[in-house]
Backbone and ligand atoms as CSV (ligand in chain L), in Angstrom:
chain,resi,resn,atom,element,x,y,z
A,1,MET,N,N,108.829,-15.405,163.692
A,1,MET,CA,C,107.720,-15.763,164.673
A,1,MET,C,C,107.991,-14.950,166.169
A,2,ALA,N,N,109.180,-15.264,166.383
A,2,ALA,CA,C,109.576,-14.563,167.648
A,2,ALA,C,C,109.691,-12.827,167.487
A,3,ALA,N,N,109.840,-12.450,166.375
A,3,ALA,CA,C,110.072,-11.142,166.106
A,3,ALA,C,C,108.692,-10.604,165.980
A,4,LYS,N,N,107.746,-11.172,165.492
A,4,LYS,CA,C,106.540,-10.964,165.308
A,4,LYS,C,C,105.727,-10.782,166.655
A,5,LEU,N,N,105.923,-11.651,167.431
A,5,LEU,CA,C,105.650,-12.001,168.790
A,5,LEU,C,C,105.964,-10.614,169.799
A,6,ASN,N,N,107.340,-10.165,169.524
A,6,ASN,CA,C,107.900,-9.179,170.281
A,6,ASN,C,C,107.130,-7.829,169.869
A,7,ARG,N,N,106.923,-7.901,168.615
A,7,ARG,CA,C,106.339,-6.672,168.097
A,7,ARG,C,C,104.929,-6.613,168.660
A,8,SER,N,N,104.160,-7.675,168.724
A,8,SER,CA,C,102.756,-7.619,169.423
A,8,SER,C,C,102.961,-7.032,170.680
A,9,ILE,N,N,103.854,-7.556,171.459
A,9,ILE,CA,C,104.140,-7.164,173.040
A,9,ILE,C,C,104.472,-5.820,172.859
A,10,VAL,N,N,105.090,-5.372,172.053
A,10,VAL,CA,C,105.486,-3.844,172.201
A,10,VAL,C,C,104.436,-2.934,171.980
A,11,ILE,N,N,103.412,-3.398,170.929
A,11,ILE,CA,C,102.295,-2.602,170.500
A,11,ILE,C,C,101.376,-2.639,171.436
A,12,ALA,N,N,101.207,-3.750,172.472
A,12,ALA,CA,C,100.293,-4.011,173.337
A,12,ALA,C,C,100.708,-3.053,174.610
A,13,ALA,N,N,101.986,-3.254,174.796
A,13,ALA,CA,C,102.486,-2.364,175.937
A,13,ALA,C,C,102.296,-0.868,175.832
A,14,SER,N,N,102.671,-0.401,174.407
A,14,SER,CA,C,102.414,1.085,174.070
A,14,SER,C,C,100.933,1.469,174.144
A,15,PHE,N,N,100.181,0.472,173.722
A,15,PHE,CA,C,98.732,0.754,173.905
A,15,PHE,C,C,98.478,1.035,175.277
A,16,GLY,N,N,98.482,0.119,176.191
A,16,GLY,CA,C,98.388,0.046,177.556
A,16,GLY,C,C,98.885,1.353,178.198
A,17,PHE,N,N,100.045,1.599,177.736
A,17,PHE,CA,C,100.845,2.862,178.380
A,17,PHE,C,C,99.944,4.148,177.971
A,18,SER,N,N,99.456,4.163,176.646
A,18,SER,CA,C,98.697,5.383,176.264
A,18,SER,C,C,97.393,5.359,177.056
A,19,LEU,N,N,96.814,4.107,177.402
A,19,LEU,CA,C,95.661,4.272,177.912
A,19,LEU,C,C,95.841,4.953,179.382
A,20,ILE,N,N,96.784,4.358,179.930
A,20,ILE,CA,C,97.157,4.960,181.371
A,20,ILE,C,C,97.249,6.483,181.354
A,21,VAL,N,N,98.175,7.004,180.309
A,21,VAL,CA,C,98.375,8.391,180.265
A,21,VAL,C,C,97.061,9.069,179.976
A,22,GLY,N,N,96.274,8.399,179.124
A,22,GLY,CA,C,95.168,9.229,178.706
A,22,GLY,C,C,94.028,9.243,180.191
A,23,LEU,N,N,94.007,8.173,180.707
A,23,LEU,CA,C,93.230,8.074,182.005
A,23,LEU,C,C,93.739,9.057,182.970
A,24,ILE,N,N,95.092,9.347,183.197
A,24,ILE,CA,C,95.651,10.035,184.057
A,24,ILE,C,C,95.219,11.538,183.510
A,25,LEU,N,N,95.251,11.775,182.367
A,25,LEU,CA,C,95.065,13.006,181.667
A,25,LEU,C,C,93.398,13.286,182.026
A,26,VAL,N,N,92.760,12.506,181.697
A,26,VAL,CA,C,91.305,12.614,182.013
A,26,VAL,C,C,90.922,12.951,183.308
A,27,LEU,N,N,91.288,12.303,184.064
A,27,LEU,CA,C,91.362,12.403,185.621
A,27,LEU,C,C,91.743,13.843,186.266
A,28,SER,N,N,92.919,14.058,185.709
A,28,SER,CA,C,93.287,15.580,186.192
A,28,SER,C,C,92.692,16.775,185.492
A,29,LEU,N,N,91.943,16.580,184.405
A,29,LEU,CA,C,91.272,17.385,183.779
A,29,LEU,C,C,89.981,17.495,184.474
A,30,THR,N,N,89.311,16.389,184.738
A,30,THR,CA,C,87.882,16.632,185.385
A,30,THR,C,C,88.219,17.018,186.826
A,31,GLY,N,N,89.386,16.600,187.303
A,31,GLY,CA,C,89.486,17.017,188.644
A,31,GLY,C,C,89.618,18.669,188.746
A,32,THR,N,N,90.449,19.077,187.663
A,32,THR,CA,C,90.578,20.559,187.593
A,32,THR,C,C,89.108,21.340,187.393
A,33,PHE,N,N,88.375,20.538,186.502
A,33,PHE,CA,C,86.970,21.053,186.142
A,33,PHE,C,C,86.133,21.354,187.383
A,34,ARG,N,N,86.160,20.139,188.039
A,34,ARG,CA,C,85.336,20.160,189.326
A,34,ARG,C,C,85.836,21.085,190.176
A,35,SER,N,N,87.140,21.563,190.634
A,35,SER,CA,C,87.382,22.218,191.677
A,35,SER,C,C,87.167,23.639,191.069
A,36,VAL,N,N,86.912,23.966,189.839
A,36,VAL,CA,C,86.480,25.332,189.381
A,36,VAL,C,C,85.118,25.441,189.332
A,37,THR,N,N,84.337,24.287,189.213
A,37,THR,CA,C,82.736,24.494,188.936
A,37,THR,C,C,82.006,23.928,190.246
A,38,ALA,N,N,82.747,23.358,190.989
A,38,ALA,CA,C,81.945,22.718,192.244
A,38,ALA,C,C,81.085,23.821,192.985
A,39,PRO,N,N,81.499,24.878,193.506
A,39,PRO,CA,C,80.740,25.689,194.214
A,39,PRO,C,C,79.242,26.055,193.668
A,40,ALA,N,N,79.344,26.337,192.436
A,40,ALA,CA,C,77.754,26.508,191.834
A,40,ALA,C,C,77.447,25.504,190.761
A,41,ALA,N,N,76.335,24.721,190.720
A,41,ALA,CA,C,76.050,24.240,189.595
A,41,ALA,C,C,75.274,25.294,188.811
A,42,ILE,N,N,74.681,24.834,187.597
A,42,ILE,CA,C,73.955,25.741,186.646
A,42,ILE,C,C,72.363,25.557,187.280
A,43,GLY,N,N,71.990,26.844,187.531
A,43,GLY,CA,C,70.565,27.188,188.052
A,43,GLY,C,C,70.687,27.618,189.217
A,44,GLY,N,N,69.968,27.332,190.241
A,44,GLY,CA,C,69.797,28.341,191.496
A,44,GLY,C,C,68.581,29.211,191.784
A,45,PRO,N,N,68.576,29.724,192.710
A,45,PRO,CA,C,67.354,30.564,192.861
A,45,PRO,C,C,67.069,31.806,191.979
A,46,PHE,N,N,65.775,32.004,191.688
A,46,PHE,CA,C,65.456,33.137,190.899
A,46,PHE,C,C,64.119,33.640,191.083
A,47,GLN,N,N,63.696,34.834,190.749
A,47,GLN,CA,C,62.358,35.382,191.165
A,47,GLN,C,C,62.068,36.264,190.290
A,48,LEU,N,N,61.310,35.545,189.335
A,48,LEU,CA,C,60.783,36.460,188.018
A,48,LEU,C,C,59.333,36.505,187.931
A,49,THR,N,N,58.899,37.135,186.755
A,49,THR,CA,C,57.319,37.259,186.689
A,49,THR,C,C,57.102,36.965,185.077
A,50,ASP,N,N,55.910,35.956,184.905
A,50,ASP,CA,C,55.807,35.532,183.621
A,50,ASP,C,C,54.902,36.478,182.952
A,51,ASN,N,N,54.562,36.234,181.707
A,51,ASN,CA,C,53.817,37.277,180.606
A,51,ASN,C,C,52.411,37.381,181.178
A,52,ALA,N,N,51.878,36.394,182.155
A,52,ALA,CA,C,50.745,36.878,182.751
A,52,ALA,C,C,50.598,37.580,184.066
A,53,GLY,N,N,51.814,37.954,184.486
A,53,GLY,CA,C,51.939,38.555,185.755
A,53,GLY,C,C,52.340,37.725,187.068
A,54,GLN,N,N,52.190,36.456,186.611
A,54,GLN,CA,C,52.486,35.404,187.632
A,54,GLN,C,C,54.010,35.330,188.075
A,55,PRO,N,N,54.225,35.226,189.471
A,55,PRO,CA,C,55.449,34.946,189.956
A,55,PRO,C,C,56.163,33.576,189.421
A,56,VAL,N,N,57.224,33.444,189.004
A,56,VAL,CA,C,57.876,32.171,188.847
A,56,VAL,C,C,59.383,32.230,189.476
A,57,THR,N,N,59.603,31.128,190.057
A,57,THR,CA,C,60.909,30.984,190.790
A,57,THR,C,C,61.372,29.676,190.490
A,58,GLU,N,N,62.376,29.270,191.030
A,58,GLU,CA,C,63.212,28.020,190.820
A,58,GLU,C,C,62.272,26.974,191.447
A,59,LYS,N,N,61.193,27.308,192.181
A,59,LYS,CA,C,60.373,26.061,192.699
A,59,LYS,C,C,59.613,25.690,191.731
A,60,SER,N,N,59.346,26.586,190.621
A,60,SER,CA,C,58.612,26.202,189.582
A,60,SER,C,C,58.936,25.018,188.650
A,61,LEU,N,N,60.284,24.911,188.802
A,61,LEU,CA,C,60.974,23.874,188.008
A,61,LEU,C,C,60.781,22.343,188.613
A,62,GLN,N,N,60.248,22.426,189.839
A,62,GLN,CA,C,59.835,21.090,190.456
A,62,GLN,C,C,58.872,20.367,190.006
A,63,GLY,N,N,58.988,19.124,189.838
A,63,GLY,CA,C,58.076,18.144,189.307
A,63,GLY,C,C,57.832,18.010,187.882
A,64,ARG,N,N,58.299,18.800,187.143
A,64,ARG,CA,C,58.225,18.552,185.592
A,64,ARG,C,C,59.397,19.045,184.916
A,65,PRO,N,N,59.860,18.312,183.704
A,65,PRO,CA,C,60.922,18.906,183.080
A,65,PRO,C,C,60.706,20.343,182.451
A,66,SER,N,N,61.831,21.077,182.320
A,66,SER,CA,C,61.658,22.496,181.709
A,66,SER,C,C,62.833,22.789,180.524
A,67,LEU,N,N,62.263,23.450,179.703
A,67,LEU,CA,C,63.225,23.931,178.621
A,67,LEU,C,C,63.382,25.428,178.980
A,68,ILE,N,N,64.474,25.770,178.912
A,68,ILE,CA,C,64.635,27.310,179.353
A,68,ILE,C,C,65.698,27.991,178.254
A,69,PHE,N,N,65.277,29.288,177.732
A,69,PHE,CA,C,65.776,30.003,176.723
A,69,PHE,C,C,66.122,31.312,177.123
A,70,PHE,N,N,67.170,31.812,177.079
A,70,PHE,CA,C,67.318,33.320,177.232
A,70,PHE,C,C,67.374,34.187,176.147
A,71,GLY,N,N,66.931,35.095,176.076
A,71,GLY,CA,C,66.869,35.937,174.990
A,71,GLY,C,C,66.165,37.455,175.147
A,72,PHE,N,N,65.990,38.155,174.017
A,72,PHE,CA,C,65.031,39.304,174.246
A,72,PHE,C,C,64.264,39.670,173.083
A,73,THR,N,N,63.118,40.439,173.517
A,73,THR,CA,C,62.070,40.555,172.253
A,73,THR,C,C,62.623,41.181,171.035
A,74,HIS,N,N,63.567,42.351,171.314
A,74,HIS,CA,C,64.210,42.823,170.202
A,74,HIS,C,C,64.964,42.126,169.196
A,75,CYS,N,N,65.368,40.809,169.589
A,75,CYS,CA,C,66.247,39.883,168.931
A,75,CYS,C,C,65.787,39.666,167.531
A,76,PRO,N,N,66.674,40.066,166.436
A,76,PRO,CA,C,66.118,40.101,165.084
A,76,PRO,C,C,66.197,38.634,164.509
A,77,ASP,N,N,66.710,37.782,165.127
A,77,ASP,CA,C,66.801,36.388,164.258
A,77,ASP,C,C,66.981,35.241,165.276
A,78,VAL,N,N,67.976,35.115,165.985
A,78,VAL,CA,C,68.141,33.786,166.875
A,78,VAL,C,C,66.998,33.542,167.649
A,79,CYS,N,N,66.586,34.715,168.564
A,79,CYS,CA,C,65.565,34.376,169.424
A,79,CYS,C,C,64.195,33.925,168.848
A,80,PRO,N,N,63.747,34.608,167.797
A,80,PRO,CA,C,62.455,34.112,167.282
A,80,PRO,C,C,62.567,32.741,166.551
A,81,THR,N,N,63.823,32.744,166.049
A,81,THR,CA,C,63.854,31.096,165.448
A,81,THR,C,C,64.019,30.100,166.633
A,82,SER,N,N,64.515,30.256,167.493
A,82,SER,CA,C,64.595,29.383,168.610
A,82,SER,C,C,63.134,29.137,169.411
A,83,LEU,N,N,62.562,30.387,169.535
A,83,LEU,CA,C,61.128,30.211,169.910
A,83,LEU,C,C,60.111,29.599,169.153
A,84,PHE,N,N,60.328,29.701,167.837
A,84,PHE,CA,C,59.585,29.221,166.750
A,84,PHE,C,C,59.514,27.499,166.924
A,85,GLU,N,N,60.899,27.262,167.019
A,85,GLU,CA,C,61.437,25.920,167.183
A,85,GLU,C,C,60.850,24.920,168.388
A,86,MET,N,N,61.040,25.730,169.434
A,86,MET,CA,C,60.422,25.312,170.842
A,86,MET,C,C,59.046,25.419,170.688
A,87,SER,N,N,58.204,26.206,169.895
A,87,SER,CA,C,56.945,26.029,169.749
A,87,SER,C,C,56.448,24.805,169.114
A,88,GLU,N,N,57.205,24.362,167.968
A,88,GLU,CA,C,56.992,23.379,167.460
A,88,GLU,C,C,57.394,21.857,168.092
A,89,VAL,N,N,58.002,22.059,169.189
A,89,VAL,CA,C,58.317,20.918,170.075
A,89,VAL,C,C,57.197,20.709,170.827
A,90,LEU,N,N,56.699,21.764,171.402
A,90,LEU,CA,C,55.503,21.794,172.437
A,90,LEU,C,C,54.157,21.498,171.544
A,91,ARG,N,N,54.093,21.741,170.333
A,91,ARG,CA,C,52.972,21.435,169.377
A,91,ARG,C,C,52.923,19.788,169.490
A,92,ALA,N,N,54.413,19.438,169.087
A,92,ALA,CA,C,54.563,17.793,168.758
A,92,ALA,C,C,54.247,17.169,170.031
A,93,LEU,N,N,54.409,17.776,171.177
A,93,LEU,CA,C,54.024,17.065,172.502
A,93,LEU,C,C,52.679,16.699,172.901
A,94,GLY,N,N,51.953,17.371,172.019
A,94,GLY,CA,C,50.348,17.239,172.171
A,94,GLY,C,C,49.943,17.664,173.591
A,95,PRO,N,N,49.034,16.612,174.374
A,95,PRO,CA,C,48.542,16.912,175.674
A,95,PRO,C,C,49.671,17.247,176.818
A,96,ASP,N,N,50.867,16.407,176.330
A,96,ASP,CA,C,52.015,16.536,177.450
A,96,ASP,C,C,52.642,17.798,177.534
A,97,ALA,N,N,52.230,18.648,176.592
A,97,ALA,CA,C,52.748,20.218,176.567
A,97,ALA,C,C,52.742,20.755,177.866
A,98,ALA,N,N,51.587,20.354,178.510
A,98,ALA,CA,C,50.928,20.780,179.758
A,98,ALA,C,C,51.720,20.474,181.016
A,99,ARG,N,N,52.628,19.444,180.679
A,99,ARG,CA,C,53.376,18.777,181.713
A,99,ARG,C,C,54.830,19.119,181.698
A,100,VAL,N,N,55.028,20.099,180.855
A,100,VAL,CA,C,56.453,20.678,181.005
A,100,VAL,C,C,56.528,22.190,181.087
A,101,ASN,N,N,57.652,22.485,181.477
A,101,ASN,CA,C,57.771,24.184,181.651
A,101,ASN,C,C,58.377,24.500,180.414
A,102,ALA,N,N,58.076,25.669,179.617
A,102,ALA,CA,C,59.073,26.165,178.541
A,102,ALA,C,C,59.252,27.876,178.751
A,103,TYR,N,N,60.280,28.160,179.035
A,103,TYR,CA,C,60.447,29.514,179.614
A,103,TYR,C,C,61.438,30.211,178.634
A,104,PHE,N,N,61.121,31.496,178.288
A,104,PHE,CA,C,61.888,32.330,177.554
A,104,PHE,C,C,62.185,33.591,178.594
A,105,ILE,N,N,63.488,33.638,178.958
A,105,ILE,CA,C,63.842,34.737,180.039
A,105,ILE,C,C,64.628,35.716,179.462
A,106,SER,N,N,64.039,36.718,179.756
A,106,SER,CA,C,64.597,38.132,179.036
A,106,SER,C,C,66.062,38.274,179.612
A,107,VAL,N,N,66.992,38.842,178.682
A,107,VAL,CA,C,68.402,39.276,179.133
A,107,VAL,C,C,68.263,40.928,179.047
A,108,ASP,N,N,67.097,41.428,178.702
A,108,ASP,CA,C,67.094,42.879,178.382
A,108,ASP,C,C,65.886,43.252,179.024
A,109,PRO,N,N,65.969,43.429,180.285
A,109,PRO,CA,C,64.599,43.761,181.224
A,109,PRO,C,C,64.551,45.247,181.205
A,110,GLU,N,N,65.362,46.059,180.637
A,110,GLU,CA,C,65.105,47.478,180.372
A,110,GLU,C,C,63.957,47.652,179.412
A,111,ARG,N,N,63.919,46.697,178.313
A,111,ARG,CA,C,62.870,47.012,177.277
A,111,ARG,C,C,61.888,45.902,177.409
A,112,ASP,N,N,62.153,44.821,178.008
A,112,ASP,CA,C,61.098,43.587,178.099
A,112,ASP,C,C,60.332,43.629,179.298
A,113,THR,N,N,59.382,44.451,179.371
A,113,THR,CA,C,58.422,44.407,180.581
A,113,THR,C,C,57.493,43.499,180.571
A,114,VAL,N,N,56.720,43.118,181.443
A,114,VAL,CA,C,55.781,42.024,181.349
A,114,VAL,C,C,54.686,42.327,180.148
A,115,ALA,N,N,54.513,43.335,179.817
A,115,ALA,CA,C,53.479,43.787,178.925
A,115,ALA,C,C,54.281,43.611,177.437
A,116,ALA,N,N,55.428,43.673,177.262
A,116,ALA,CA,C,56.078,43.571,176.140
A,116,ALA,C,C,56.184,41.995,175.822
A,117,MET,N,N,56.706,41.286,176.963
A,117,MET,CA,C,56.640,39.869,176.770
A,117,MET,C,C,55.386,39.123,176.731
A,118,LYS,N,N,54.243,39.772,177.145
A,118,LYS,CA,C,53.091,39.117,176.785
A,118,LYS,C,C,52.637,39.355,175.233
A,119,ASP,N,N,53.182,40.503,174.712
A,119,ASP,CA,C,52.713,40.779,173.477
A,119,ASP,C,C,53.693,39.950,172.404
A,120,TYR,N,N,54.901,39.974,172.863
A,120,TYR,CA,C,55.755,39.091,171.980
A,120,TYR,C,C,55.396,37.644,172.175
A,121,LEU,N,N,55.098,36.994,173.102
A,121,LEU,CA,C,54.790,35.669,173.267
A,121,LEU,C,C,53.463,35.176,172.633
A,122,SER,N,N,52.760,36.279,172.189
A,122,SER,CA,C,51.236,35.788,171.661
A,122,SER,C,C,51.711,35.295,170.232
A,123,SER,N,N,52.630,35.473,169.732
A,123,SER,CA,C,53.101,34.705,168.293
A,123,SER,C,C,53.644,33.339,168.502
A,124,PHE,N,N,53.730,33.005,169.661
A,124,PHE,CA,C,54.358,31.558,169.710
A,124,PHE,C,C,53.373,30.578,170.620
A,125,ASP,N,N,53.585,29.335,170.696
A,125,ASP,CA,C,53.038,28.337,171.419
A,125,ASP,C,C,52.570,28.969,172.817
A,126,PRO,N,N,51.093,28.799,173.176
A,126,PRO,CA,C,50.713,29.402,174.197
A,126,PRO,C,C,51.330,28.742,175.664
A,127,HIS,N,N,51.872,27.571,175.419
A,127,HIS,CA,C,52.648,27.036,176.635
A,127,HIS,C,C,53.870,27.695,177.056
A,128,LEU,N,N,54.470,28.438,176.027
A,128,LEU,CA,C,55.700,29.188,176.263
A,128,LEU,C,C,55.374,30.363,177.183
A,129,LYS,N,N,56.138,30.411,178.151
A,129,LYS,CA,C,55.954,31.678,179.035
A,129,LYS,C,C,57.379,32.674,178.928
A,130,GLY,N,N,57.000,33.821,178.899
A,130,GLY,CA,C,58.024,34.726,178.981
A,130,GLY,C,C,58.318,35.473,180.146
A,131,LEU,N,N,59.681,35.241,180.777
A,131,LEU,CA,C,59.730,35.718,182.107
A,131,LEU,C,C,60.849,37.073,182.014
A,132,THR,N,N,60.484,37.843,182.845
A,132,THR,CA,C,61.327,38.921,183.165
A,132,THR,C,C,61.181,39.375,184.808
A,133,GLY,N,N,61.919,40.709,184.743
A,133,GLY,CA,C,61.965,41.016,186.287
A,133,GLY,C,C,62.862,42.264,186.293
A,134,SER,N,N,63.308,42.786,187.354
A,134,SER,CA,C,64.259,43.771,187.635
A,134,SER,C,C,65.483,43.674,187.031
A,135,PRO,N,N,66.424,44.555,186.946
A,135,PRO,CA,C,67.711,44.313,186.596
A,135,PRO,C,C,68.469,43.286,187.203
A,136,GLU,N,N,68.266,43.686,188.569
A,136,GLU,CA,C,68.686,42.864,189.517
A,136,GLU,C,C,68.332,41.341,189.479
A,137,ALA,N,N,66.955,41.064,189.480
A,137,ALA,CA,C,66.597,39.783,189.309
A,137,ALA,C,C,66.988,38.970,188.002
A,138,ILE,N,N,67.246,39.941,187.061
A,138,ILE,CA,C,67.710,39.127,185.621
A,138,ILE,C,C,68.977,38.930,186.022
A,139,ALA,N,N,69.940,39.983,186.481
A,139,ALA,CA,C,71.379,39.660,186.732
A,139,ALA,C,C,71.454,38.297,187.642
A,140,GLN,N,N,70.863,38.116,188.584
A,140,GLN,CA,C,70.837,36.928,189.427
A,140,GLN,C,C,70.466,35.710,188.488
A,141,VAL,N,N,69.621,35.761,187.612
A,141,VAL,CA,C,69.371,34.419,186.973
A,141,VAL,C,C,70.488,34.125,185.819
A,142,LEU,N,N,70.764,35.327,185.166
A,142,LEU,CA,C,71.960,35.111,184.164
A,142,LEU,C,C,73.252,34.576,184.906
A,143,THR,N,N,73.531,35.091,186.175
A,143,THR,CA,C,74.668,34.569,186.859
A,143,THR,C,C,74.450,32.934,187.151
A,144,GLY,N,N,73.197,32.633,187.537
A,144,GLY,CA,C,72.830,31.303,188.175
A,144,GLY,C,C,73.127,30.338,186.943
A,145,TYR,N,N,72.794,30.984,185.712
A,145,TYR,CA,C,72.658,29.684,184.531
A,145,TYR,C,C,73.915,30.250,183.746
A,146,ARG,N,N,74.814,30.906,184.115
A,146,ARG,CA,C,76.203,31.282,183.632
A,146,ARG,C,C,75.762,31.766,182.002
A,147,VAL,N,N,74.834,32.591,182.066
A,147,VAL,CA,C,74.377,33.013,180.512
A,147,VAL,C,C,75.175,34.356,180.362
A,148,TYR,N,N,75.932,34.488,179.044
A,148,TYR,CA,C,76.628,35.608,178.634
A,148,TYR,C,C,75.692,36.511,178.057
A,149,ALA,N,N,75.431,37.683,178.168
A,149,ALA,CA,C,74.657,38.662,177.711
A,149,ALA,C,C,75.250,40.074,177.770
A,150,LYS,N,N,75.375,40.742,176.567
A,150,LYS,CA,C,76.109,42.008,176.660
A,150,LYS,C,C,75.305,42.947,175.820
A,151,LYS,N,N,75.115,44.155,176.168
A,151,LYS,CA,C,74.500,45.187,175.585
A,151,LYS,C,C,75.478,45.724,174.563
A,152,VAL,N,N,75.103,45.910,173.140
A,152,VAL,CA,C,76.032,46.219,172.278
A,152,VAL,C,C,75.452,47.518,171.436
A,153,PRO,N,N,75.907,48.497,171.720
A,153,PRO,CA,C,75.241,49.929,171.122
A,153,PRO,C,C,75.294,49.794,169.625
A,154,GLN,N,N,74.392,50.527,169.142
A,154,GLN,CA,C,74.259,50.636,167.816
A,154,GLN,C,C,74.304,52.216,167.117
A,155,LYS,N,N,74.533,52.564,166.008
A,155,LYS,CA,C,74.611,53.853,165.544
A,155,LYS,C,C,73.677,54.637,165.833
A,156,ASP,N,N,72.411,54.234,165.919
A,156,ASP,CA,C,71.291,55.176,165.779
A,156,ASP,C,C,70.808,55.330,167.507
A,157,GLY,N,N,71.988,54.994,168.093
A,157,GLY,CA,C,71.702,55.355,169.623
A,157,GLY,C,C,70.682,54.113,170.303
A,158,ASP,N,N,70.382,53.277,169.695
A,158,ASP,CA,C,69.802,51.907,170.052
A,158,ASP,C,C,70.703,51.044,170.448
A,159,TYR,N,N,70.298,49.945,170.834
A,159,TYR,CA,C,71.225,48.581,171.292
A,159,TYR,C,C,70.578,47.219,170.883
A,160,THR,N,N,71.484,46.512,170.810
A,160,THR,CA,C,71.292,45.112,170.502
A,160,THR,C,C,71.830,44.336,171.740
A,161,MET,N,N,71.483,42.995,172.020
A,161,MET,CA,C,72.314,42.377,173.149
A,161,MET,C,C,72.829,41.027,172.290
A,162,ASP,N,N,74.213,40.772,172.655
A,162,ASP,CA,C,74.881,39.578,172.166
A,162,ASP,C,C,74.535,38.646,173.564
A,163,HIS,N,N,74.257,37.321,173.336
A,163,HIS,CA,C,73.681,36.484,174.284
A,163,HIS,C,C,73.961,35.060,173.970
A,164,THR,N,N,74.080,34.214,175.029
A,164,THR,CA,C,74.061,32.765,174.998
A,164,THR,C,C,72.665,32.265,174.389
A,165,ALA,N,N,72.938,31.476,173.345
A,165,ALA,CA,C,71.578,30.853,172.647
A,165,ALA,C,C,71.268,29.409,172.920
A,166,LEU,N,N,71.790,28.861,174.089
A,166,LEU,CA,C,71.523,27.509,174.543
A,166,LEU,C,C,70.141,27.302,174.998
A,167,ILE,N,N,69.488,26.146,174.829
A,167,ILE,CA,C,68.282,25.707,175.353
A,167,ILE,C,C,68.660,24.943,176.476
A,168,TYR,N,N,68.548,25.162,177.700
A,168,TYR,CA,C,68.657,24.506,178.943
A,168,TYR,C,C,67.631,23.559,179.138
A,169,LEU,N,N,67.990,22.226,179.292
A,169,LEU,CA,C,67.180,21.176,179.573
A,169,LEU,C,C,67.202,20.986,181.053
A,170,MET,N,N,66.456,21.105,181.769
A,170,MET,CA,C,66.201,20.990,183.424
A,170,MET,C,C,65.505,19.701,183.645
A,171,ASP,N,N,65.854,18.760,184.598
A,171,ASP,CA,C,65.014,17.612,184.830
A,171,ASP,C,C,63.917,18.088,185.907
A,172,ARG,N,N,63.019,16.995,186.376
A,172,ARG,CA,C,61.771,17.243,187.192
A,172,ARG,C,C,62.437,17.760,188.497
A,173,ASN,N,N,63.606,17.665,188.858
A,173,ASN,CA,C,64.161,18.099,190.271
A,173,ASN,C,C,64.629,19.514,189.956
A,174,GLY,N,N,64.624,20.058,188.810
A,174,GLY,CA,C,65.220,21.394,188.533
A,174,GLY,C,C,66.754,21.561,188.430
A,175,ASN,N,N,67.359,20.351,188.198
A,175,ASN,CA,C,68.599,20.227,187.937
A,175,ASN,C,C,68.906,20.155,186.375
A,176,PHE,N,N,69.989,20.900,186.025
A,176,PHE,CA,C,70.340,21.039,184.726
A,176,PHE,C,C,70.796,19.658,184.015
A,177,VAL,N,N,70.512,19.167,183.029
A,177,VAL,CA,C,70.708,18.184,182.363
A,177,VAL,C,C,71.845,18.340,181.274
A,178,LYS,N,N,71.324,19.197,180.437
A,178,LYS,CA,C,72.216,19.325,179.081
A,178,LYS,C,C,71.706,20.273,178.236
A,179,PRO,N,N,72.570,20.912,177.296
A,179,PRO,CA,C,71.729,21.693,176.362
A,179,PRO,C,C,70.718,20.926,175.473
A,180,PHE,N,N,69.495,21.592,175.342
A,180,PHE,CA,C,68.428,20.742,174.492
A,180,PHE,C,C,68.575,20.787,173.065
A,181,ASP,N,N,68.851,19.819,172.153
A,181,ASP,CA,C,68.895,19.826,170.745
A,181,ASP,C,C,67.782,19.978,170.108
A,182,LEU,N,N,67.577,21.297,169.522
A,182,LEU,CA,C,66.408,21.527,168.477
A,182,LEU,C,C,66.763,21.323,167.153
A,183,LYS,N,N,67.804,20.973,166.840
A,183,LYS,CA,C,68.237,20.825,165.460
A,183,LYS,C,C,67.917,19.402,164.933
A,184,ARG,N,N,66.718,19.200,165.007
A,184,ARG,CA,C,66.229,17.794,164.402
A,184,ARG,C,C,64.652,17.929,164.398
A,185,THR,N,N,63.750,17.006,163.948
A,185,THR,CA,C,62.454,17.275,163.737
A,185,THR,C,C,61.794,17.380,165.137
A,186,PRO,N,N,60.694,18.308,165.043
A,186,PRO,CA,C,60.124,18.535,166.329
A,186,PRO,C,C,59.607,17.182,167.131
A,187,GLU,N,N,59.252,16.175,166.322
A,187,GLU,CA,C,58.745,14.892,166.751
A,187,GLU,C,C,59.891,14.179,167.575
A,188,GLU,N,N,61.084,14.240,166.840
A,188,GLU,CA,C,62.319,13.672,167.856
A,188,GLU,C,C,62.613,14.274,169.122
A,189,ALA,N,N,62.498,15.615,169.029
A,189,ALA,CA,C,62.838,16.543,170.353
A,189,ALA,C,C,61.675,16.190,171.277
A,190,ALA,N,N,60.529,16.087,170.912
A,190,ALA,CA,C,59.376,15.972,171.775
A,190,ALA,C,C,59.588,14.411,172.299
A,191,ALA,N,N,60.031,13.490,171.582
A,191,ALA,CA,C,60.099,12.246,172.061
A,191,ALA,C,C,61.208,12.096,173.324
A,192,GLU,N,N,62.249,12.878,173.045
A,192,GLU,CA,C,63.327,12.810,173.993
A,192,GLU,C,C,62.767,13.566,175.223
A,193,LEU,N,N,62.014,14.722,175.234
A,193,LEU,CA,C,61.459,15.455,176.248
A,193,LEU,C,C,60.518,14.537,177.212
A,194,LYS,N,N,59.909,13.641,176.340
A,194,LYS,CA,C,58.832,12.607,177.014
A,194,LYS,C,C,59.572,12.065,178.077
A,195,THR,N,N,60.797,11.718,177.772
A,195,THR,CA,C,61.588,10.596,178.616
A,195,THR,C,C,61.932,11.264,180.072
A,196,TYR,N,N,61.585,12.797,180.075
A,196,TYR,CA,C,61.992,13.309,181.289
A,196,TYR,C,C,60.753,13.737,182.121
A,197,LEU,N,N,59.731,13.241,181.475
A,197,LEU,CA,C,58.372,13.682,182.273
A,197,LEU,C,C,58.193,12.833,183.620
L,1,NI,NI,NI,68.526,36.496,170.456
């Protein structure tokens, strides 16, 4: 009985000890994380043009939730798939689709002119807007959203782009919430998005 009790005390003590060690570890890690990331949150100012030729800035994110996806019109695979999935979510939103922003921001301003974006976006839900701008304007938004995008030359002299393929969910205040999960039914994704209206 005494031996058993002692063992319980040892187990409880070591459990308590690992909790404390774990807590210290978590605190120090988040502390380190904060000191690295504190100066700039995800997002920030940008000045782009949509596929209708209208200006879109960070102020356009105010008052409604936004889904933002970065890619390029020459993308063979990931971009069209993601834009198709985003279109399905917008369709599932019904009339509420008019109360969210859905942006496809180009990482390839060299080829993605406003006209190219307009043509490309015609294949997707009309609520989805394609944003582009000068190389400097695109560089600014890529930095703000910490998007990785890199030109990859191909044999024929052409190039493709390696890029981050996250869907950013921004709240009504234009603050980043989390990556938005499209790997579920459009209805499930739409239901979650509605909670941010
Ligand atoms: Ni892509």
